[in-house]
C-alpha positions as CSV (number, residue, x, y, z in Angstrom):
1,X,-40.4,6.1,-5.0
2,X,-36.7,5.8,-4.9
3,X,-35.0,4.2,-7.9
4,X,-33.2,0.9,-7.4
5,X,-29.4,1.2,-6.8
6,X,-27.3,-0.8,-9.2
7,X,-24.5,-1.9,-6.8
8,X,-22.5,-3.5,-9.6
9,X,-22.4,-0.2,-11.4
10,X,-21.5,1.7,-8.2
11,X,-18.6,-0.8,-7.6
12,X,-17.4,-0.4,-11.2
13,X,-17.6,3.4,-11.3
14,X,-16.4,4.2,-7.7
15,X,-13.8,7.1,-7.7
16,X,-11.5,4.9,-5.6
17,X,-9.9,1.6,-6.5
18,X,-11.8,-1.4,-5.1
19,X,-10.6,-5.0,-5.0
20,X,-12.2,-8.2,-3.7
21,X,-9.7,-10.8,-2.7
22,X,-9.4,-14.4,-1.6
23,X,-6.1,-15.7,-0.2
24,X,-4.3,-12.6,-1.5
25,X,-5.5,-13.2,-5.0
26,X,-7.6,-10.6,-6.9
27,X,-11.1,-12.1,-7.6
28,X,-12.7,-8.8,-8.8
29,X,-11.7,-5.2,-9.2
30,X,-13.2,-2.0,-10.5
31,X,-12.1,0.3,-13.4
32,X,-10.2,2.7,-11.1
33,X,-7.8,-0.1,-10.1
34,X,-7.2,-0.9,-13.7
35,X,-6.5,2.8,-14.5
36,X,-4.2,3.2,-11.5
37,X,-2.0,0.2,-12.3
38,X,-2.2,0.5,-16.0
39,X,-3.6,-2.9,-16.7
40,X,-6.9,-4.5,-17.9
41,X,-9.3,-6.2,-15.6
42,X,-8.8,-9.5,-17.5
43,X,-5.1,-9.3,-16.6
44,X,-5.7,-8.7,-12.9
45,X,-8.4,-11.2,-12.1
46,X,-6.9,-14.4,-10.7
47,X,-3.5,-12.7,-10.1
48,X,-1.7,-12.5,-6.8
49,X,-1.4,-9.0,-5.2
50,X,2.3,-9.5,-5.6
51,X,2.0,-8.3,-9.2
52,X,1.3,-4.8,-7.7
53,X,4.3,-4.6,-5.4
54,X,7.8,-3.3,-6.3
55,X,9.3,-6.5,-4.9
56,X,8.3,-10.0,-3.7
57,X,10.0,-9.2,-0.4
58,X,7.6,-6.2,0.2
59,X,4.6,-8.3,-0.7
60,X,5.6,-11.1,1.8
61,X,6.5,-8.7,4.6
62,X,3.3,-6.6,4.2
63,X,1.3,-9.8,4.3
64,X,2.9,-10.9,7.5
65,X,2.6,-7.5,9.1
66,X,-1.1,-7.0,8.5
67,X,-2.3,-10.4,9.8
68,X,-2.2,-9.5,13.5
69,X,-3.8,-6.2,12.9
70,X,-6.6,-7.7,10.7
71,X,-7.0,-10.4,13.4
72,X,-7.4,-7.8,16.2
73,X,-9.3,-5.0,14.4
74,X,-10.7,-6.5,11.2
75,X,-9.4,-3.4,9.3
76,X,-5.9,-2.4,8.2
77,X,-4.7,0.8,6.5
78,X,-1.3,2.3,5.4
79,X,0.5,4.3,2.8
80,X,2.8,2.2,0.7
81,X,4.7,2.3,-2.5
82,X,3.1,0.2,-5.3
83,X,4.1,-0.5,-8.9
84,X,2.3,0.2,-12.2
85,X,2.0,-3.0,-14.1
86,X,1.6,-2.1,-17.7
87,X,1.2,0.8,-20.2
88,X,3.4,3.8,-20.7
89,X,4.2,4.0,-17.0
90,X,5.1,0.3,-16.6
91,X,7.3,-0.3,-13.6
92,X,6.8,3.2,-12.2
93,X,6.5,3.2,-8.4
94,X,3.9,5.4,-6.7
95,X,2.6,6.1,-3.2
96,X,-0.8,4.5,-2.6
97,X,-3.1,4.6,0.4
98,X,-4.4,1.1,1.0
99,X,-7.3,0.1,3.3
100,X,-8.6,-3.4,3.8
101,X,-11.2,-5.3,5.7
102,X,-11.0,-9.0,6.4
103,X,-14.3,-10.7,6.1
104,X,-13.2,-13.3,8.6
105,X,-10.8,-12.0,11.3
106,X,-9.7,-15.5,12.3
107,X,-8.4,-16.0,8.7
108,X,-7.6,-12.5,7.5
109,X,-6.3,-13.4,4.1
110,X,-9.2,-15.8,3.4
111,X,-11.4,-13.0,1.9
112,X,-11.4,-9.3,2.0
113,X,-12.2,-6.0,0.4
114,X,-9.5,-3.5,-0.3
115,X,-9.4,0.2,-1.4
116,X,-6.5,1.8,-3.3
117,X,-6.0,5.5,-3.6
118,X,-3.3,6.8,-5.9
119,X,-1.4,9.5,-4.0
120,X,1.2,10.2,-6.7
121,X,0.0,13.7,-7.5
122,X,0.3,14.9,-3.9
123,X,3.2,12.7,-2.9
124,X,5.5,11.6,-5.8
125,X,8.2,9.1,-5.2
126,X,11.4,11.1,-5.9
127,X,14.3,9.3,-4.3
128,X,15.4,5.8,-5.2
129,X,14.6,3.8,-2.0
130,X,15.1,0.2,-1.1
131,X,12.2,-1.9,-0.1
132,X,13.0,-1.5,3.6
133,X,13.5,2.2,3.3
134,X,10.0,2.5,1.7
135,X,8.6,0.6,4.7
136,X,10.4,2.7,7.2
137,X,9.4,5.9,5.3
138,X,5.7,4.9,5.3
139,X,5.8,4.2,9.1
140,X,7.6,7.6,9.7
141,X,4.8,9.4,7.8
142,X,2.3,7.6,10.0
143,X,4.0,9.3,13.0
144,X,5.6,6.2,14.6
145,X,8.8,6.3,16.6
146,X,11.8,4.1,15.8
147,X,10.9,1.6,18.5
148,X,7.3,1.4,17.2
149,X,8.5,1.0,13.6
150,X,10.9,-1.7,14.7
151,X,8.1,-3.6,16.4
152,X,5.8,-3.1,13.4
153,X,8.4,-4.3,10.9
154,X,10.0,-7.0,13.1
155,X,13.4,-5.3,13.2
156,X,15.4,-3.6,15.9
157,X,15.0,0.1,16.5
158,X,18.7,0.5,15.8
159,X,18.1,-0.9,12.3
160,X,15.3,1.6,11.9
161,X,17.7,4.4,12.8
162,X,20.1,3.2,10.2
163,X,17.4,3.4,7.5
164,X,16.3,6.8,8.9
165,X,19.8,8.1,8.4
166,X,19.9,6.8,4.9
167,X,16.6,8.4,4.1
168,X,17.8,11.7,5.5
169,X,20.8,11.6,3.2
170,X,18.7,10.7,0.2
171,X,16.2,13.5,0.9
172,X,18.9,15.9,2.1
173,X,17.0,16.4,5.3
174,X,18.4,18.4,8.2
175,X,16.5,16.5,10.9
176,X,13.7,14.1,11.6
177,X,10.9,16.8,11.2
178,X,12.5,18.0,7.9
179,X,12.6,14.3,6.7
180,X,9.0,13.7,7.4
181,X,8.0,17.0,5.7
182,X,10.0,16.0,2.6
183,X,8.6,12.5,2.6
184,X,5.1,13.9,2.8
185,X,5.8,16.2,-0.2
186,X,7.6,13.5,-2.1
């Protein structure tokens, strides 16, 4: 006879951050999310995801960008820079792999389940980047072209190129391939 699985305990002790959301508000999360963002569960429950973003702008743009993908596929994933909320690392930014599933594709923000994986050990944030540079960097690491990034972010490919040049300067990269390597290493 197999023992009963305690799904609540499995949720709480999962090695990856798990969040249940409703209208971009955290309704439940596990211990790993609290450790990752340096904040208690009581502080996160009922809060907007905006609390975890480096800026309100990034929160808004990400929310707009993921809607069509969640509508079409029901699932969305990316690497993005997030922000520690409290503790000794308060305000520190870090790369995080985020994956989400909409429970209702027709209204993707209505309810969902999200995973958060802290990538800071393998990919530290080294250069000071603007919100848009972080978005372009994340898309470059995903292998998108300037035209694809422009379409995904709702900006022109020429604007993407400007941000790419700024990233190359900040990372002292000799070319596009070198930039992507340096972004991947941090």
